[in-house]
Structure formats: C-alpha cells, structure tokens
C-alpha positions in Angstrom: 153.4 76.0 90.3 152.5 79.6 90.9 152.9 80.6 94.5 153.8 77.2 95.7 152.9 75.9 99.2 153.8 79.2 100.9 151.0 81.2 99.3 147.2 80.8 98.9 144.2 80.7 101.2 145.3 77.6 103.2 148.5 79.1 104.4 147.8 80.5 107.9 149.4 83.6 109.2 152.7 82.9 111.0 153.0 79.4 109.6 156.2 78.0 108.1 156.8 76.9 104.6 154.5 74.2 103.4 152.2 74.5 106.5 148.5 74.6 105.9 145.8 76.0 108.1 142.6 74.0 108.6 140.0 74.9 106.0 137.6 76.1 108.7 140.1 78.8 109.6 139.4 80.4 106.2 135.6 80.6 106.8 134.2 84.1 107.1 132.7 85.5 110.2 132.4 83.6 113.5 133.1 80.2 112.0 136.5 81.5 110.8 137.4 83.1 114.1 136.4 79.9 115.9 138.4 77.6 113.5 140.6 76.5 116.4 137.5 75.4 118.4 136.2 73.6 115.3 139.5 71.8 114.8 139.5 70.8 118.5 135.9 69.5 118.2 136.7 67.5 115.1 139.8 66.0 116.6 137.7 64.8 119.5 135.2 62.9 117.3 137.3 59.7 116.9 138.1 59.6 120.6 134.4 60.0 121.5 133.5 57.1 119.2 136.2 54.9 120.8 135.0 56.0 124.3 131.5 55.0 123.5 132.4 51.6 121.9 134.6 50.8 124.9 131.7 51.7 127.2 129.4 49.4 125.3 131.9 46.5 125.6 132.5 47.2 129.3 128.8 47.3 130.1 128.2 44.1 128.1 131.0 42.3 129.8 129.9 43.5 133.3 126.4 42.3 132.7 127.8 38.9 131.5 126.1 39.4 128.1 129.6 39.6 126.4 132.5 37.3 126.7 135.5 38.8 128.5 137.8 40.5 126.0 140.6 43.0 126.0 138.5 46.1 125.8 140.8 48.6 124.2 142.1 46.2 121.5 138.5 45.0 120.7 137.2 48.6 120.4 140.1 49.4 118.0 139.3 46.3 115.9 135.6 47.1 115.8 136.2 50.7 114.8 138.8 49.6 112.2 136.4 47.2 110.6 133.6 49.7 110.5 136.0 52.3 109.0 137.0 49.8 106.3 133.4 49.0 105.5 132.5 52.7 105.2 135.5 53.3 102.9 134.4 50.5 100.7 130.9 51.9 100.4 132.2 55.4 99.6 134.5 54.0 97.0 131.8 51.8 95.5 133.7 48.6 96.4 130.9 47.1 98.4 129.5 44.8 95.7 129.7 41.7 97.9 126.3 40.6 99.0 125.8 40.0 102.7 128.8 41.9 104.0 126.7 43.8 106.6 125.0 40.7 107.9 128.3 38.8 107.9 129.9 41.6 109.9 127.1 41.6 112.5 127.2 37.8 112.8 131.0 37.9 113.2 130.9 40.4 116.1 127.9 38.6 117.7 129.9 35.3 117.7 133.0 37.1 119.0 131.3 39.1 121.8 127.9 37.7 122.8 127.9 34.9 125.3 126.4 31.8 123.7 123.8 29.9 125.8 
C-alpha cells in the first residue's frame, strides 16, 4: 500500500506511526482549527444521553411512577437496547414486525408501577 498508515490526510502532525487525526481536524477554515473542540463535543454526546436517561429514571422513581431500580445499570441497558435497535434499522435487519411496540411494552412493564 503506497504511503502506509504514516502518510495521507488523516495522519496528524506530530502523531506516531499508525495514528490518525479525527476527520474534523482536516476540515478547512475554522472547523479544521476547532477540530479538538468538535472531538470534545462529540465525545460528550454519549455521556449526555446517559445523564438524561438517568435523570428520567431518577425522576420517575422519585415520583413513585417507576419501580425502584439500579439507575446506572438500567440506563446502560436501555441505551444498549436502543443502540441495538438503531443498528438493526441501519443495517436493514429490522424486518420483524412489532419490534418497536414490543420494546416500549417491555420497558413499561419493567419500569412503570402497575396499579
């Protein structure tokens, strides 16, 4: 392969062999100069999602609408399930009918206090 991993536009200045810069670092103008800020913002996205899911579970539990659960583990499971469903949709593997409704029913039964 010509050039190998040490050459090409993804290799950032001062990076070792095989290291790659984030693609945003190669953007022209302000976006390229702020690549580090963009990388920082993108890396915070998953944490923001988890923080919001945990907050929803905490509020639901505090208001006695949700059953008491281990909040961190439950948030991880919910996010993992949603990630899996999204990956299936992207890959075109979501041919099963009723997956969305079944997922919602599953989490309602697991979290919502039954009368």
